[in-house]
C-alpha positions as MATLAB code, in Angstrom:
seq = 'MLPGLLRRTLISGDTMMICRFDLDFGVSIPGHTHPHEQAGYVVSGKIRLTLDGQSFELGPGDSYHAPSGVEHGAVALEPR';
ca = [
     252.686   83.232  139.656;
     251.885   79.496  139.738;
     248.672   77.567  139.061;
     246.600   77.624  142.248;
     248.519   80.563  143.741;
     247.309   84.141  143.860;
     249.737   86.791  145.160;
     248.843   90.386  145.917;
     251.632   92.751  147.005;
     250.153   94.919  149.757;
     253.260   97.028  150.384;
     256.812   97.011  149.090;
     259.500   99.375  150.296;
     263.262   99.496  150.050;
     263.714   96.697  152.602;
     260.284   95.209  153.446;
     257.541   93.460  151.498;
     254.117   92.342  152.716;
     252.044   90.194  150.377;
     248.770   88.324  150.521;
     248.987   84.750  149.251;
     245.984   82.550  148.499;
     247.079   78.949  147.912;
     244.935   76.053  146.754;
     245.456   72.764  148.580;
     248.767   71.132  147.631;
     250.276   74.202  145.963;
     253.991   74.548  146.603;
     256.009   77.765  146.497;
     259.570   76.647  145.708;
     262.416   77.821  147.922;
     263.682   81.246  146.904;
     265.406   84.365  148.233;
     265.003   88.082  147.652;
     266.515   91.292  149.031;
     263.347   92.261  150.935;
     262.366   91.029  154.374;
     258.978   89.327  154.197;
     256.323   88.918  156.878;
     253.147   86.880  156.681;
     250.071   85.909  158.681;
     247.969   82.764  158.160;
     244.275   83.639  157.974;
     242.913   80.166  157.181;
     244.122   76.710  156.220;
     247.507   75.280  157.111;
     250.932   75.608  155.477;
     254.359   74.096  155.923;
     256.866   76.937  155.790;
     260.505   76.078  155.173;
     262.813   78.837  156.319;
     266.592   78.504  156.121;
     266.297   74.699  155.973;
     263.901   74.342  158.933;
     260.224   73.455  158.453;
     257.308   74.739  160.531;
     253.585   74.009  160.295;
     251.523   77.179  160.565;
     247.772   77.564  160.941;
     245.246   80.341  161.499;
     246.656   83.063  163.724;
     250.300   82.117  163.147;
     252.772   84.503  161.547;
     256.290   84.337  160.150;
     259.236   86.513  159.208;
     261.707   85.715  156.407;
     264.847   87.853  156.702;
     266.483   89.384  153.651;
     268.432   86.853  151.589;
     267.234   83.781  153.554;
     265.778   80.944  151.480;
     262.113   80.240  152.165;
     259.206   78.404  150.555;
     255.857   76.892  151.497;
     253.308   74.226  150.686;
     249.548   74.341  151.410;
     248.671   71.372  153.647;
     244.902   71.804  153.630;
     242.243   73.849  151.871;
     241.971   77.473  152.899;
];
């Protein structure tokens, strides 16, 4: 998708998508929307997730949910 970003779609249905993202330090996923809900879980490293204009720092053990049509993006704050 982008240099330093590896995305693997684990499941994609009519309304839900679960992907695995591996981000190198400093990689930024620009804000975007899509018709699927998206859920994620941070295994290692730290990210700043921006969801509907609000930013959250997430680390190992944290999870998130991006509703359908809501803008979201992320940046890797430290190595994974």
